[in-house]
C-alpha positions in Angstrom: 0.0 0.0 0.0 2.8 2.4 0.8 4.5 1.7 -2.5 1.3 2.6 -4.3 1.0 5.8 -2.3 4.6 6.7 -3.0 4.1 6.1 -6.7 0.9 8.2 -6.9 2.5 11.0 -4.9 5.6 11.1 -7.1 3.4 11.0 -10.3 1.2 13.9 -9.1 4.3 15.9 -8.0 5.9 15.5 -11.4 2.7 16.3 -13.2 2.2 19.4 -11.1 5.8 20.5 -11.8 5.3 20.0 -15.5 2.1 22.0 -15.6 3.4 24.9 -13.5 6.7 25.6 -15.1 7.6 29.3 -14.6 8.6 31.1 -17.8 9.2 34.5 -16.2 13.0 34.1 -16.4 12.7 33.6 -20.1 10.5 36.7 -20.5 12.9 38.8 -18.4 15.8 37.7 -20.6 13.9 38.7 -23.7 13.2 42.1 -22.1 16.9 42.5 -21.4 17.8 41.8 -25.0 15.3 44.3 -26.2 16.5 46.9 -23.7 20.1 46.4 -24.9 19.1 46.8 -28.5 17.2 50.0 -27.8 20.1 51.3 -25.8 22.5 50.7 -28.6 20.2 52.3 -31.1 19.8 55.4 -29.0 23.6 55.7 -28.4 24.3 55.2 -32.1 21.8 57.9 -33.1 23.2 60.3 -30.5 26.7 59.8 -31.9 25.5 60.3 -35.5 23.5 63.4 -34.7 25.8 65.0 -32.2 27.5 67.2 -34.7 24.3 68.5 -36.2 22.8 69.2 -32.8 25.9 71.0 -31.7 25.8 73.1 -34.9 22.2 73.9 -34.4 22.9 75.1 -30.8 25.8 77.2 -32.0 23.6 78.8 -34.7 20.9 79.7 -32.1 23.6 81.0 -29.7 25.0 83.1 -32.5 21.6 84.6 -33.3 21.0 85.5 -29.7 
């Protein structure tokens, strides 16, 4: 009887673990990758546009 109880208990525990797998770690990793890509895009655009923005500020400062 105790062997049957142990088998049923182990089977239910394994089934419960399979049904309730937590995927939040995978989602957080995906968000991290997206955040890194957005950060690289912002930094790249700032580097490309820095000369033009600086020139625009200098023009405005010259007019004032």
